[in-house]
N, CA, C and O atoms as CSV, one atom per row, in Angstrom:
chain,resi,resn,atom,element,x,y,z
A,1,MET,N,N,11.228,10.132,-9.376
A,1,MET,CA,C,11.506,8.714,-9.411
A,1,MET,C,C,11.706,8.235,-7.967
A,1,MET,O,O,12.397,8.898,-7.193
A,2,PRO,N,N,11.115,7.104,-7.596
A,2,PRO,CA,C,11.222,6.615,-6.215
A,2,PRO,C,C,12.630,6.150,-5.861
A,2,PRO,O,O,13.392,5.710,-6.722
A,3,THR,N,N,12.953,6.257,-4.588
A,3,THR,CA,C,14.216,5.716,-4.087
A,3,THR,C,C,13.922,4.458,-3.294
A,3,THR,O,O,12.890,4.340,-2.633
A,4,TYR,N,N,14.855,3.520,-3.375
A,4,TYR,CA,C,14.712,2.239,-2.686
A,4,TYR,C,C,16.024,1.901,-1.992
A,4,TYR,O,O,17.105,2.243,-2.471
A,5,ASP,N,N,15.907,1.226,-0.859
A,5,ASP,CA,C,17.069,0.714,-0.146
A,5,ASP,C,C,17.163,-0.779,-0.408
A,5,ASP,O,O,16.172,-1.505,-0.332
A,6,TYR,N,N,18.379,-1.223,-0.721
A,6,TYR,CA,C,18.651,-2.645,-0.926
A,6,TYR,C,C,19.752,-3.071,0.030
A,6,TYR,O,O,20.682,-2.309,0.298
A,7,ARG,N,N,19.644,-4.299,0.547
A,7,ARG,CA,C,20.679,-4.870,1.413
A,7,ARG,C,C,21.295,-6.065,0.705
A,7,ARG,O,O,20.594,-6.922,0.167
A,8,CYS,N,N,22.625,-6.104,0.717
A,8,CYS,CA,C,23.351,-7.229,0.140
A,8,CYS,C,C,23.474,-8.327,1.188
A,8,CYS,O,O,23.911,-8.071,2.310
A,9,ALA,N,N,23.089,-9.553,0.823
A,9,ALA,CA,C,23.154,-10.687,1.745
A,9,ALA,C,C,24.592,-11.058,2.079
A,9,ALA,O,O,24.860,-11.549,3.176
A,10,ALA,N,N,25.526,-10.833,1.151
A,10,ALA,CA,C,26.907,-11.250,1.353
A,10,ALA,C,C,27.715,-10.299,2.235
A,10,ALA,O,O,28.546,-10.743,3.028
A,11,ASN,N,N,27.475,-8.993,2.102
A,11,ASN,CA,C,28.310,-8.047,2.847
A,11,ASN,C,C,27.531,-7.179,3.836
A,11,ASN,O,O,28.135,-6.429,4.603
A,12,GLY,N,N,26.201,-7.268,3.830
A,12,GLY,CA,C,25.377,-6.517,4.776
A,12,GLY,C,C,25.221,-5.048,4.463
A,12,GLY,O,O,24.541,-4.338,5.205
A,13,GLN,N,N,25.828,-4.562,3.386
A,13,GLN,CA,C,25.728,-3.144,3.045
A,13,GLN,C,C,24.320,-2.808,2.572
A,13,GLN,O,O,23.671,-3.607,1.896
A,14,VAL,N,N,23.860,-1.619,2.934
A,14,VAL,CA,C,22.581,-1.099,2.469
A,14,VAL,C,C,22.878,0.072,1.539
A,14,VAL,O,O,23.586,1.009,1.910
A,15,ILE,N,N,22.332,0.007,0.331
A,15,ILE,CA,C,22.574,1.023,-0.693
A,15,ILE,C,C,21.230,1.597,-1.120
A,15,ILE,O,O,20.277,0.854,-1.352
A,16,GLU,N,N,21.157,2.919,-1.222
A,16,GLU,CA,C,19.946,3.595,-1.694
A,16,GLU,C,C,20.119,3.947,-3.160
A,16,GLU,O,O,21.128,4.534,-3.553
A,17,VAL,N,N,19.121,3.583,-3.974
A,17,VAL,CA,C,19.154,3.885,-5.405
A,17,VAL,C,C,17.782,4.376,-5.852
A,17,VAL,O,O,16.771,4.138,-5.192
A,18,LYS,N,N,17.773,5.062,-6.984
A,18,LYS,CA,C,16.524,5.522,-7.594
A,18,LYS,C,C,16.292,4.709,-8.859
A,18,LYS,O,O,17.197,4.526,-9.674
A,19,HIS,N,N,15.068,4.226,-9.006
A,19,HIS,CA,C,14.700,3.544,-10.237
A,19,HIS,C,C,13.189,3.473,-10.356
A,19,HIS,O,O,12.465,3.766,-9.405
A,20,SER,N,N,12.728,3.087,-11.519
A,20,SER,CA,C,11.302,2.950,-11.787
A,20,SER,C,C,10.683,1.936,-10.830
A,20,SER,O,O,11.360,1.014,-10.376
A,21,MET,N,N,9.401,2.106,-10.526
A,21,MET,CA,C,8.708,1.185,-9.623
A,21,MET,C,C,8.643,-0.227,-10.209
A,21,MET,O,O,8.552,-1.196,-9.455
A,22,ARG,N,N,8.686,-0.360,-11.514
A,22,ARG,CA,C,8.593,-1.688,-12.124
A,22,ARG,C,C,9.928,-2.432,-12.117
A,22,ARG,O,O,9.955,-3.641,-12.344
A,23,ASP,N,N,11.032,-1.733,-11.861
A,23,ASP,CA,C,12.353,-2.368,-11.826
A,23,ASP,C,C,12.642,-2.929,-10.442
A,23,ASP,O,O,12.097,-2.469,-9.439
A,24,LYS,N,N,13.511,-3.934,-10.412
A,24,LYS,CA,C,13.948,-4.502,-9.143
A,24,LYS,C,C,15.344,-5.075,-9.329
A,24,LYS,O,O,15.591,-5.840,-10.262
A,25,MET,N,N,16.243,-4.706,-8.446
A,25,MET,CA,C,17.602,-5.228,-8.487
A,25,MET,C,C,17.627,-6.590,-7.782
A,25,MET,O,O,16.966,-6.774,-6.760
A,26,THR,N,N,18.386,-7.536,-8.329
A,26,THR,CA,C,18.462,-8.866,-7.717
A,26,THR,C,C,19.877,-9.277,-7.337
A,26,THR,O,O,20.056,-10.176,-6.516
A,27,THR,N,N,20.895,-8.629,-7.927
A,27,THR,CA,C,22.282,-8.993,-7.622
A,27,THR,C,C,23.098,-7.773,-7.222
A,27,THR,O,O,22.743,-6.634,-7.528
A,28,TRP,N,N,24.189,-8.037,-6.537
A,28,TRP,CA,C,25.104,-6.985,-6.098
A,28,TRP,C,C,25.640,-6.192,-7.286
A,28,TRP,O,O,25.760,-4.970,-7.206
A,29,SER,N,N,25.964,-6.871,-8.390
A,29,SER,CA,C,26.511,-6.147,-9.544
A,29,SER,C,C,25.476,-5.212,-10.161
A,29,SER,O,O,25.824,-4.104,-10.570
A,30,GLU,N,N,24.208,-5.632,-10.239
A,30,GLU,CA,C,23.153,-4.749,-10.750
A,30,GLU,C,C,23.013,-3.515,-9.871
A,30,GLU,O,O,22.903,-2.391,-10.362
A,31,LEU,N,N,23.019,-3.744,-8.568
A,31,LEU,CA,C,22.876,-2.645,-7.619
A,31,LEU,C,C,24.049,-1.677,-7.713
A,31,LEU,O,O,23.862,-0.460,-7.735
A,32,CYS,N,N,25.254,-2.226,-7.767
A,32,CYS,CA,C,26.450,-1.376,-7.871
A,32,CYS,C,C,26.449,-0.556,-9.151
A,32,CYS,O,O,26.805,0.622,-9.142
A,33,GLN,N,N,26.050,-1.180,-10.245
A,33,GLN,CA,C,26.011,-0.468,-11.518
A,33,GLN,C,C,25.039,0.703,-11.445
A,33,GLN,O,O,25.356,1.805,-11.894
A,34,LEU,N,N,23.859,0.469,-10.884
A,34,LEU,CA,C,22.868,1.536,-10.773
A,34,LEU,C,C,23.325,2.635,-9.824
A,34,LEU,O,O,23.072,3.815,-10.068
A,35,ALA,N,N,24.002,2.247,-8.734
A,35,ALA,CA,C,24.457,3.219,-7.739
A,35,ALA,C,C,25.751,3.917,-8.150
A,35,ALA,O,O,26.131,4.924,-7.553
A,36,GLY,N,N,26.425,3.386,-9.165
A,36,GLY,CA,C,27.680,3.987,-9.612
A,36,GLY,C,C,28.830,3.723,-8.665
A,36,GLY,O,O,29.706,4.571,-8.492
A,37,ILE,N,N,28.834,2.532,-8.043
A,37,ILE,CA,C,29.917,2.167,-7.124
A,37,ILE,C,C,30.592,0.898,-7.608
A,37,ILE,O,O,30.048,0.168,-8.436
A,38,GLU,N,N,31.784,0.641,-7.083
A,38,GLU,CA,C,32.543,-0.547,-7.447
A,38,GLU,C,C,31.988,-1.779,-6.741
A,38,GLU,O,O,31.508,-1.686,-5.612
A,39,VAL,N,N,32.051,-2.926,-7.400
A,39,VAL,CA,C,31.606,-4.190,-6.820
A,39,VAL,C,C,32.512,-4.586,-5.662
A,39,VAL,O,O,32.050,-5.153,-4.672
A,40,GLY,N,N,33.801,-4.287,-5.787
A,40,GLY,CA,C,34.752,-4.602,-4.715
A,40,GLY,C,C,34.961,-6.092,-4.562
A,40,GLY,O,O,34.975,-6.821,-5.554
A,41,ASN,N,N,35.127,-6.559,-3.323
A,41,ASN,CA,C,35.407,-7.967,-3.050
A,41,ASN,C,C,34.157,-8.829,-2.946
A,41,ASN,O,O,34.265,-10.049,-2.817
A,42,THR,N,N,32.988,-8.232,-2.998
A,42,THR,CA,C,31.737,-8.975,-2.905
A,42,THR,C,C,31.459,-9.659,-4.246
A,42,THR,O,O,31.604,-9.034,-5.297
A,43,PRO,N,N,31.062,-10.933,-4.220
A,43,PRO,CA,C,30.738,-11.614,-5.485
A,43,PRO,C,C,29.656,-10.859,-6.257
A,43,PRO,O,O,28.655,-10.431,-5.681
A,44,ALA,N,N,29.863,-10.703,-7.551
A,44,ALA,CA,C,28.931,-9.948,-8.387
A,44,ALA,C,C,27.529,-10.540,-8.377
A,44,ALA,O,O,26.546,-9.814,-8.520
A,45,ASP,N,N,27.432,-11.851,-8.209
A,45,ASP,CA,C,26.117,-12.499,-8.239
A,45,ASP,C,C,25.487,-12.646,-6.858
A,45,ASP,O,O,24.484,-13.345,-6.710
A,46,ALA,N,N,26.064,-11.991,-5.838
A,46,ALA,CA,C,25.492,-12.044,-4.487
A,46,ALA,C,C,24.091,-11.456,-4.523
A,46,ALA,O,O,23.883,-10.399,-5.119
A,47,PRO,N,N,23.121,-12.124,-3.894
A,47,PRO,CA,C,21.745,-11.615,-3.923
A,47,PRO,C,C,21.570,-10.371,-3.062
A,47,PRO,O,O,22.220,-10.206,-2.030
A,48,VAL,N,N,20.679,-9.509,-3.515
A,48,VAL,CA,C,20.287,-8.327,-2.743
A,48,VAL,C,C,18.779,-8.361,-2.562
A,48,VAL,O,O,18.050,-8.913,-3.386
A,49,GLU,N,N,18.323,-7.756,-1.462
A,49,GLU,CA,C,16.890,-7.683,-1.218
A,49,GLU,C,C,16.480,-6.242,-1.025
A,49,GLU,O,O,17.189,-5.456,-0.397
A,50,ARG,N,N,15.315,-5.902,-1.579
A,50,ARG,CA,C,14.797,-4.554,-1.401
A,50,ARG,C,C,14.158,-4.474,-0.027
A,50,ARG,O,O,13.363,-5.334,0.348
A,51,LEU,N,N,14.510,-3.434,0.722
A,51,LEU,CA,C,13.969,-3.235,2.052
A,51,LEU,C,C,12.646,-2.484,1.964
A,51,LEU,O,O,12.422,-1.717,1.027
A,52,ALA,N,N,11.795,-2.700,2.917
A,52,ALA,CA,C,10.482,-2.054,2.941
A,52,ALA,C,C,10.620,-0.652,3.503
A,52,ALA,O,O,10.497,-0.444,4.710
A,53,ASN,N,N,10.875,0.310,2.624
A,53,ASN,CA,C,11.009,1.694,3.070
A,53,ASN,C,C,9.961,2.602,2.471
A,53,ASN,O,O,9.972,3.804,2.736
A,54,GLY,N,N,9.057,2.068,1.674
A,54,GLY,CA,C,7.983,2.882,1.120
A,54,GLY,C,C,8.286,3.517,-0.216
A,54,GLY,O,O,7.375,4.059,-0.843
A,55,GLY,N,N,9.532,3.479,-0.688
A,55,GLY,CA,C,9.845,4.060,-1.981
A,55,GLY,C,C,9.509,5.529,-2.065
A,55,GLY,O,O,8.527,5.899,-2.709
A,56,GLN,N,N,10.289,6.367,-1.438
A,56,GLN,CA,C,10.018,7.803,-1.392
A,56,GLN,C,C,10.133,8.432,-2.772
A,56,GLN,O,O,11.039,8.106,-3.539
A,57,VAL,N,N,9.221,9.326,-3.080
A,57,VAL,CA,C,9.255,10.088,-4.316
A,57,VAL,C,C,9.456,11.547,-3.937
A,57,VAL,O,O,8.714,12.095,-3.122
A,58,VAL,N,N,10.459,12.167,-4.531
A,58,VAL,CA,C,10.757,13.567,-4.244
A,58,VAL,C,C,10.531,14.372,-5.510
A,58,VAL,O,O,11.104,14.072,-6.558
A,59,LYS,N,N,9.690,15.403,-5.411
A,59,LYS,CA,C,9.452,16.281,-6.545
A,59,LYS,C,C,10.663,17.189,-6.715
A,59,LYS,O,O,11.087,17.845,-5.763
A,60,SER,N,N,11.215,17.229,-7.907
A,60,SER,CA,C,12.396,18.055,-8.134
A,60,SER,C,C,12.103,19.528,-7.889
A,60,SER,O,O,13.011,20.283,-7.539
A,61,SER,N,N,10.863,19.953,-8.065
A,61,SER,CA,C,10.525,21.361,-7.874
A,61,SER,C,C,10.521,21.766,-6.407
A,61,SER,O,O,10.504,22.960,-6.106
A,62,THR,N,N,10.537,20.795,-5.476
A,62,THR,CA,C,10.496,21.125,-4.054
A,62,THR,C,C,11.853,20.962,-3.367
A,62,THR,O,O,11.981,21.266,-2.181
A,63,LEU,N,N,12.853,20.492,-4.087
A,63,LEU,CA,C,14.166,20.312,-3.478
A,63,LEU,C,C,14.760,21.657,-3.071
A,63,LEU,O,O,14.625,22.645,-3.792
A,64,GLY,N,N,15.400,21.688,-1.940
A,64,GLY,CA,C,16.053,22.906,-1.479
A,64,GLY,C,C,15.099,23.932,-0.906
A,64,GLY,O,O,15.454,25.107,-0.812
A,65,GLN,N,N,13.895,23.527,-0.518
A,65,GLN,CA,C,12.922,24.439,0.069
A,65,GLN,C,C,12.610,23.971,1.484
A,65,GLN,O,O,11.614,23.279,1.699
A,66,PRO,N,N,13.452,24.340,2.458
A,66,PRO,CA,C,13.323,23.822,3.812
A,66,PRO,C,C,12.044,24.211,4.533
A,66,PRO,O,O,11.711,23.593,5.545
A,67,ASP,N,N,11.304,25.224,4.046
A,67,ASP,CA,C,10.092,25.648,4.729
A,67,ASP,C,C,8.881,24.791,4.377
A,67,ASP,O,O,7.813,24.974,4.961
A,68,LEU,N,N,9.021,23.861,3.438
A,68,LEU,CA,C,7.916,22.995,3.064
A,68,LEU,C,C,7.783,21.842,4.048
A,68,LEU,O,O,8.785,21.381,4.594
A,69,PRO,N,N,6.555,21.367,4.286
A,69,PRO,CA,C,6.359,20.223,5.186
A,69,PRO,C,C,6.970,18.960,4.573
A,69,PRO,O,O,7.152,18.897,3.358
A,70,PRO,N,N,7.290,17.950,5.397
A,70,PRO,CA,C,7.927,16.734,4.888
A,70,PRO,C,C,7.156,16.066,3.761
A,70,PRO,O,O,7.769,15.532,2.837
A,71,CYS,N,N,5.819,16.080,3.811
A,71,CYS,CA,C,5.054,15.395,2.769
A,71,CYS,C,C,5.219,16.066,1.407
A,71,CYS,O,O,5.001,15.421,0.381
A,72,ALA,N,N,5.591,17.319,1.371
A,72,ALA,CA,C,5.776,18.020,0.105
A,72,ALA,C,C,7.091,17.660,-0.557
A,72,ALA,O,O,7.274,17.889,-1.753
A,73,THR,N,N,8.003,17.100,0.215
A,73,THR,CA,C,9.304,16.744,-0.331
A,73,THR,C,C,9.527,15.242,-0.333
A,73,THR,O,O,10.654,14.791,-0.539
A,74,GLY,N,N,8.471,14.452,-0.106
A,74,GLY,CA,C,8.572,13.010,-0.167
A,74,GLY,C,C,8.748,12.328,1.169
A,74,GLY,O,O,8.903,11.107,1.213
A,75,GLY,N,N,8.730,13.080,2.270
A,75,GLY,CA,C,8.971,12.510,3.572
A,75,GLY,C,C,7.755,11.967,4.294
A,75,GLY,O,O,7.896,11.221,5.262
A,76,GLY,N,N,6.574,12.324,3.846
A,76,GLY,CA,C,5.357,11.864,4.503
A,76,GLY,C,C,4.984,12.745,5.686
A,76,GLY,O,O,5.853,13.357,6.307
A,77,CYS,N,N,3.710,12.811,5.997
A,77,CYS,CA,C,3.227,13.608,7.120
A,77,CYS,C,C,2.840,12.679,8.247
A,77,CYS,O,O,2.013,11.786,8.064
A,78,SER,N,N,3.429,12.880,9.406
A,78,SER,CA,C,3.150,12.011,10.543
A,78,SER,C,C,1.763,12.233,11.121
A,78,SER,O,O,1.227,11.346,11.786
A,79,SER,N,N,1.177,13.383,10.884
A,79,SER,CA,C,-0.144,13.667,11.440
A,79,SER,C,C,-1.278,13.138,10.583
A,79,SER,O,O,-2.448,13.277,10.942
A,80,GLY,N,N,-0.939,12.528,9.446
A,80,GLY,CA,C,-1.968,11.967,8.591
A,80,GLY,C,C,-2.506,12.919,7.538
A,80,GLY,O,O,-3.365,12.530,6.747
A,81,GLY,N,N,-2.040,14.115,7.507
A,81,GLY,CA,C,-2.482,15.059,6.479
A,81,GLY,C,C,-2.190,16.479,6.877
A,81,GLY,O,O,-2.791,17.000,7.817
A,82,CYS,N,N,-1.284,17.106,6.181
A,82,CYS,CA,C,-0.926,18.472,6.539
A,82,CYS,C,C,-1.664,19.489,5.686
A,82,CYS,O,O,-1.582,20.692,5.936
A,83,GLY,N,N,-2.396,19.003,4.666
A,83,GLY,CA,C,-3.138,19.925,3.827
A,83,GLY,C,C,-2.338,20.485,2.676
A,83,GLY,O,O,-2.865,21.265,1.884
A,84,PHE,N,N,-1.064,20.101,2.561
A,84,PHE,CA,C,-0.252,20.604,1.451
A,84,PHE,C,C,-0.494,19.720,0.235
A,84,PHE,O,O,-0.392,18.497,0.329
A,85,ASN,N,N,-0.808,20.314,-0.887
A,85,ASN,CA,C,-1.007,19.560,-2.128
A,85,ASN,C,C,-0.168,20.144,-3.223
A,85,ASN,O,O,-0.193,19.650,-4.351
């Protein structure tokens, strides 16, 4: 499942969450609920915006394998193709 970064307009906090590509968070309360954190003093209806981070997808079968190239774990290959599939 892809991860996305959202920024709250009211408090400036950036929160990373995982959700389906078709979903989109629009308020601080939605984001907090998905992230499992408290709303705190920020208004629940404060708008949030999704940041352009590419939505990384990490294969669960590759977690904890430090010898794999970044593209195998969702990080992308800076050289344009490492040949790992």
